[in-house]
C-alpha positions as CSV (number, residue, x, y, z in Angstrom):
1,M,120.5,108.8,101.5
2,S,118.4,105.7,101.3
3,R,117.7,103.6,104.3
4,S,118.0,99.8,104.4
5,V,114.7,97.9,104.4
6,V,114.2,94.9,106.8
7,F,111.1,92.7,107.1
8,R,109.6,91.3,110.3
9,R,109.1,87.6,109.7
10,V,105.3,87.9,109.6
11,A,105.5,90.6,106.9
12,K,107.8,88.5,104.8
13,L,105.4,85.6,105.0
14,E,102.5,87.9,104.0
15,L,104.5,89.1,101.0
16,D,105.3,85.5,100.0
17,D,101.7,84.4,100.4
18,A,100.4,87.3,98.3
19,I,102.9,86.7,95.6
20,S,101.9,83.0,95.5
21,W,98.2,83.9,95.4
22,Y,98.6,86.3,92.5
23,D,100.8,83.7,90.6
24,E,98.0,81.2,91.0
25,R,95.5,83.6,89.4
26,E,97.6,84.7,86.4
27,E,101.1,83.9,85.2
28,G,103.4,86.8,85.9
29,L,100.9,88.6,88.2
30,G,102.9,87.6,91.3
31,H,106.0,89.1,89.7
32,R,104.2,92.4,89.0
33,F,103.0,92.5,92.6
34,R,106.5,92.0,93.9
35,L,107.7,94.8,91.6
36,A,105.0,97.1,92.9
37,I,106.0,96.3,96.5
38,S,109.7,96.9,95.6
39,Q,109.0,100.2,93.9
40,Q,107.0,101.4,96.9
41,L,109.6,100.3,99.3
42,E,112.2,102.3,97.4
43,R,110.1,105.4,97.8
44,V,109.7,104.6,101.5
45,A,113.5,104.0,102.0
46,E,114.3,107.3,100.2
47,S,111.7,109.5,102.0
48,P,109.7,107.7,104.8
49,D,108.4,111.0,106.1
50,Q,106.2,111.5,103.0
51,F,103.9,108.8,104.3
52,A,101.3,109.4,106.9
53,Y,101.3,108.0,110.3
54,I,98.4,105.7,111.0
55,R,99.4,105.6,114.7
56,E,102.7,107.0,115.6
57,P,105.3,105.7,115.1
58,V,103.8,103.4,112.4
59,S,103.3,104.7,108.9
60,R,101.5,103.3,105.9
61,A,102.3,103.3,102.2
62,V,99.4,102.3,99.9
63,L,100.0,100.5,96.6
64,R,98.3,102.0,93.6
65,R,97.6,98.9,91.4
66,F,97.1,96.3,94.1
67,P,94.8,96.5,97.1
68,Y,97.7,96.3,99.6
69,S,99.4,98.6,102.1
70,I,102.8,98.5,103.6
71,Y,103.0,99.2,107.3
72,F,106.4,100.3,108.5
73,L,108.5,101.9,111.2
74,S,111.0,104.5,110.1
75,E,114.2,104.3,112.2
76,T,117.4,106.4,111.9
77,D,119.2,104.1,109.4
78,R,116.5,101.6,108.3
79,V,112.9,101.0,107.6
80,V,111.2,98.0,109.4
81,V,108.3,96.5,107.4
82,L,105.7,95.3,109.9
83,A,103.0,94.1,107.5
84,I,102.1,93.7,103.9
85,F,98.4,94.0,104.4
86,H,95.4,93.5,102.1
87,V,93.1,96.5,102.5
88,K,90.0,94.4,103.0
89,R,91.4,92.5,106.0
90,S,90.3,93.6,109.4
91,P,92.7,96.2,110.9
92,Q,92.3,94.4,114.2
93,R,94.6,91.7,112.7
94,L,97.4,94.3,112.9
95,E,97.0,94.8,116.7
96,G,100.1,93.8,118.5
97,R,102.3,94.5,115.4
98,C,101.7,98.2,115.1
């Protein structure tokens, strides 16, 4: 059974910013990024335990095509997205969220 996916406000803003950035670089690239995020979130919602903890209880799902990771909490009936985070950003920026 698939869990619902909810975004923390800051994670939604990060997603929107990344989509806009990719759209500015190449037409349709933002859409492809959004699709990659959606596909990875489907995998997370179906089986969150397949993803490694980075610091319990926070897990990370790494995108293949784009240099981003999804940081999330797995709860009984939902997945809470904490961050959509570029891999070259300082992990210290995640402090307080994870």
